[in-house]
C-alpha positions as CSV (number, residue, x, y, z in Angstrom):
1,M,32.7,25.5,-29.2
2,A,31.8,23.2,-26.4
3,E,29.5,26.0,-25.0
4,R,27.7,26.2,-28.3
5,A,27.3,22.3,-28.4
6,A,25.8,22.3,-24.9
7,A,23.5,25.2,-25.8
8,D,21.9,23.4,-28.6
9,R,21.9,19.9,-27.1
10,L,18.9,18.3,-25.4
11,L,18.9,15.1,-23.6
12,I,16.1,12.6,-24.3
13,V,15.5,9.8,-22.0
14,G,13.2,6.9,-22.6
15,S,13.1,3.1,-22.7
16,N,11.2,2.6,-26.1
17,I,13.9,2.7,-28.7
18,R,11.5,3.5,-31.6
19,N,9.9,6.4,-29.7
20,Q,13.4,7.6,-28.8
21,E,14.3,7.7,-32.6
22,L,11.1,9.5,-33.6
23,L,11.5,12.1,-30.7
24,A,15.2,12.6,-31.5
25,A,14.4,13.2,-35.3
26,F,11.6,15.6,-34.3
27,I,13.9,17.6,-32.0
28,E,16.6,17.6,-34.6
29,R,14.1,19.2,-37.0
30,L,13.6,21.8,-34.5
31,G,17.2,22.7,-34.8
32,Y,18.8,21.0,-31.7
33,T,21.2,18.1,-31.4
34,T,20.2,15.2,-29.1
35,L,22.0,13.1,-26.5
36,R,20.1,9.9,-25.8
37,A,19.7,7.7,-22.7
38,D,17.7,4.6,-23.6
39,T,18.3,3.0,-20.1
40,L,18.8,4.1,-16.5
41,D,22.5,2.9,-16.8
42,A,23.0,5.1,-19.8
43,L,21.4,8.1,-18.0
44,T,23.4,7.5,-14.8
45,Q,26.7,7.4,-16.9
46,I,25.6,10.7,-18.7
47,L,25.0,12.2,-15.2
48,D,28.1,10.9,-13.7
49,A,30.2,12.2,-16.6
50,A,28.5,15.7,-16.3
51,Q,28.1,15.8,-20.1
52,P,26.7,19.3,-21.2
53,F,23.3,19.7,-22.3
54,R,20.7,22.4,-21.9
55,F,17.3,20.5,-21.4
56,A,16.1,17.1,-20.5
57,L,12.9,15.4,-21.9
58,V,12.2,12.3,-19.9
59,D,9.6,9.8,-20.9
60,V,9.1,7.8,-17.6
61,T,7.3,5.0,-19.4
62,G,8.9,1.6,-18.6
63,F,11.3,2.7,-16.0
64,D,11.2,1.8,-12.2
65,L,11.1,4.4,-9.4
66,A,14.8,4.9,-9.7
67,I,14.0,7.4,-12.7
68,W,12.8,9.9,-10.2
69,E,16.3,10.0,-8.5
70,C,17.8,10.7,-12.0
71,C,15.2,13.5,-12.4
72,A,16.3,14.9,-9.0
73,R,19.8,14.9,-10.1
74,L,19.0,16.7,-13.3
75,H,17.1,19.3,-11.2
76,A,20.1,19.6,-8.9
77,R,22.2,20.6,-11.9
78,D,19.6,23.2,-12.9
79,I,18.7,21.4,-16.0
80,P,15.1,22.2,-17.2
81,L,13.1,19.1,-17.2
82,L,10.0,18.0,-19.1
83,I,8.4,14.7,-18.2
84,I,6.4,12.7,-20.6
85,S,3.8,10.5,-18.8
86,P,2.2,7.4,-20.3
87,R,-1.2,8.7,-19.4
88,Q,-2.9,11.3,-17.3
89,S,-2.1,10.6,-13.8
90,V,-2.1,12.7,-10.7
91,A,0.7,10.6,-9.1
92,V,3.1,11.0,-12.1
93,R,2.4,14.7,-12.2
94,R,3.1,15.0,-8.5
95,L,6.2,13.0,-8.7
96,G,7.4,14.8,-11.6
97,Y,7.0,18.2,-10.0
98,A,8.5,17.0,-6.7
99,H,11.6,15.9,-8.6
100,G,12.1,19.2,-10.5
101,A,10.0,19.1,-13.7
102,Q,9.0,22.4,-15.0
103,A,6.3,20.6,-17.1
104,V,4.6,17.3,-17.4
105,M,2.9,16.2,-20.7
106,E,0.7,13.1,-21.3
107,K,0.9,10.7,-24.2
108,P,-0.2,10.8,-27.0
109,L,1.9,13.9,-27.5
110,I,0.8,16.7,-29.8
111,M,4.0,17.6,-31.5
112,R,3.2,21.3,-31.9
113,E,2.6,21.6,-28.2
114,L,5.8,19.7,-27.5
115,A,7.7,22.1,-29.7
116,D,6.2,25.1,-28.0
117,A,6.9,23.7,-24.5
118,I,10.6,23.1,-25.4
119,H,10.9,26.5,-26.9
120,N,9.2,28.3,-24.0
121,L,11.3,26.3,-21.3
122,L,14.6,27.1,-23.1
123,Q,13.7,30.7,-23.5
124,A,13.2,30.9,-19.7
125,V,16.7,29.6,-19.1
126,P,19.7,32.0,-19.5
């Protein structure tokens, strides 16, 4: 049963509580459960506890540079990673890919594209 929960659970990381709520509701409508980290401390606790989840969606808005170390930790665990950037930024895109992101999307998000990206990234993972 724990394997099933991990297979259907996505980690969403972001500092804006309202955006996190909206994103969680959207992901749950796609048929997944969510695990949220609204602060770097919460994310670090999740990573330290090695809680199971299949995919991470990280909105880097509002975080300091420590978010990139957390992204690298996710990558080290072979967790697929999609970065959400506050705007089109070559620097954020480079940092994202350098720290393990499979995709970087800019705000404002187009929800159909987000759903497709999540689906495609999860299909690529055994």
